[in-house]
Every structure is written in C-alpha cells, then in structure tokens.
C-alpha positions in Angstrom: 86.1 96.9 97.0 89.2 97.1 94.8 89.8 100.8 94.4 93.4 101.4 95.3 96.1 101.6 92.7 99.5 100.4 94.1 103.0 100.8 92.7 105.5 98.2 94.1 109.2 98.9 94.4 111.8 96.1 93.7 112.3 95.0 97.4 108.5 94.3 98.0 108.2 92.5 94.6 111.2 90.3 95.4 109.8 89.5 98.9 106.5 88.4 97.4 108.0 86.4 94.6 110.3 84.5 96.9 107.7 83.9 99.6 104.6 83.0 97.6 104.1 84.3 94.0 100.4 83.6 94.2 99.7 86.5 96.6 100.4 89.0 93.9 97.4 87.8 91.8 95.3 87.7 95.1 96.3 91.3 96.0 95.3 92.5 92.4 91.9 90.9 92.7 91.1 91.7 96.5 93.1 94.7 97.5 94.2 97.0 94.7 95.5 97.1 91.2 99.3 96.6 91.1 101.4 98.7 88.8 105.1 98.1 88.1 107.5 100.6 86.4 109.3 98.9 83.6 112.8 99.7 85.0 111.8 97.9 88.2 110.7 94.9 86.2 114.1 94.9 84.4 115.8 95.0 87.8 114.0 92.0 89.3 115.2 88.7 88.0 112.4 86.7 89.7 109.7 88.0 87.4 109.2 88.5 83.6 106.6 90.3 81.4 104.5 87.2 81.0 104.3 86.8 84.8 103.0 90.3 85.0 100.2 89.4 82.5 99.4 86.2 84.5 99.3 88.1 87.9 97.4 91.0 86.6 100.2 93.6 87.1 99.9 96.7 84.9 103.4 97.7 83.5 104.0 101.5 83.3 106.7 102.8 80.9 108.1 106.1 82.2 108.1 109.1 80.0 111.4 110.5 78.6 110.9 113.4 81.1 110.7 111.0 84.0 113.7 109.1 82.9 115.7 112.5 82.7 114.4 113.7 86.0 115.3 110.3 87.7 118.8 110.2 86.1 119.7 113.8 87.0 118.3 114.3 90.5 120.7 113.9 93.3 119.2 111.8 96.1 120.0 108.7 98.2 117.4 106.8 96.0 118.2 104.4 93.3 117.2 105.3 89.7 114.3 102.7 90.0 113.1 104.1 93.3 113.1 107.7 91.8 110.9 106.4 89.0 108.5 104.8 91.5 108.4 108.0 93.4 107.7 110.1 90.3 105.1 107.7 89.0 103.3 107.5 92.3 103.3 111.4 92.6 102.1 112.0 89.1 99.6 109.3 88.8 98.3 109.4 92.4 99.4 105.8 93.2 100.1 104.3 96.6 103.7 103.3 97.0 104.4 99.9 98.5 107.8 99.7 99.9 110.0 98.6 102.8 112.8 100.8 101.7 113.3 103.5 104.3 114.8 106.3 102.1 112.0 105.7 99.5 109.4 105.8 102.3 110.9 109.2 103.6 110.9 110.7 100.1 107.2 109.6 99.6 106.3 111.0 103.0 107.9 114.3 102.2 106.0 114.4 98.9 102.7 113.4 100.5 102.5 110.2 98.6 100.4 107.4 100.5 102.4 104.4 101.6 102.0 100.8 102.5 104.7 98.4 103.9 104.8 95.2 101.9 103.6 93.1 104.9 100.8 95.6 105.5 99.5 94.6 102.0 99.3 91.0 103.1 97.3 92.1 106.2 95.0 94.1 103.9 94.6 90.9 101.7 93.5 88.9 104.7 91.1 91.8 105.8 89.6 91.7 102.3 88.8 88.0 102.6 91.5 87.0 100.0 93.7 84.9 102.2 93.3 82.9 105.5 95.2 84.2 108.5 97.3 81.0 108.8 98.4 81.2 105.2 99.2 84.9 105.7 101.4 84.2 108.7 103.3 81.5 106.8 103.9 83.9 103.8 105.1 86.7 106.3 107.5 84.2 108.0 108.8 83.1 104.6 109.4 86.8 103.7 111.3 87.2 106.9 113.4 84.1 106.2 114.4 85.5 102.9 114.8 89.1 104.0 115.8 89.1 107.8 117.7 92.4 107.6 114.7 94.5 106.7 111.7 92.4 107.8 112.5 92.5 111.6 111.0 90.7 114.5 109.1 93.9 115.4 107.5 94.1 111.9 106.5 90.4 112.2 104.9 90.9 115.7 103.0 94.0 114.5 101.7 92.2 111.4 100.7 89.1 113.6 99.0 91.4 116.0 96.9 92.9 113.2 96.2 89.6 111.8 95.0 88.1 115.2 92.4 90.9 115.4 91.0 90.1 111.9 
C-alpha cells in the first residue's frame, strides 16, 4: 500500500540521483508519494523539472509566508532545509533526510522521519526492488557520500535487508 507522503531534502535526492535514478520512480510507486520543495529542486543540479514529472515527484511551491519564515528564522538549518521542515510540519509529510540538524529539528517538532537508506529498505520490503540490487545501490550511495553514509549505516541497512 502506498499511503505515505514523503518530502526529500537535497542530500537524499542527490544520493539517489548519483547512485541509481530509477529508484525514485520505484519508491513513488511502491513506498510513498515523493514531494519536493521547489527551492530544493533549484539547489540540486542532478535533477530538473522534467525529471520530476518522469519520476512521479510532486513539486511543492512554498507560500510567501513560508519563504518569509524560512528567511528570517535563525537556526543552523539552510534555507532549503527550513522550507522542508515547514512543509513537512504544515502538510503532515514524512521528512527523508540524512542531515543531522534537520533530523533534530524534525524530532523536536514531532515530524516523522526516514533516513535515505531506510527508504531503500522499505522499497525492498514492499517488493519493489530485489535485495541484491538494493545492496548495490546502498554501496554506490556510500561511495559517493562516505562522510555521511558511514560503515555503521551500511551494516544496519544490510542487516535489515538480510531479514527481508
């Protein structure tokens, strides 16, 4: 059942685009609807609006009020992360991020969270991707983003996948 509505931040989107662009479409059809704030789309050079249409990503244009709040609020978050946080909170979305400050802000606001890699495990669990392919994608993500996708994250994901 595809009932979750997800909002991705830039780091997760970049990881997916670099590792295997096709998983975005698979996630949309097997795990949950993916939304993307237009300021995040503008920030990520690996994807354009026509890609979003092809993958099934719904673009969300923040309101003027959201732009103002994100611009004025003092916090360790980037403008785009503040927009993700505001949209997730106001629209009841699940935030998908590997960004620790954004995760902390979501937790303090009671916003549900997934790690980017966790979404790949959910895709396997939903029958949308074989375990072997998921492990290859996860390894590709780690190769392109070793600072944030640590050995521990990989081991935890593989442990989950091995039980599916």
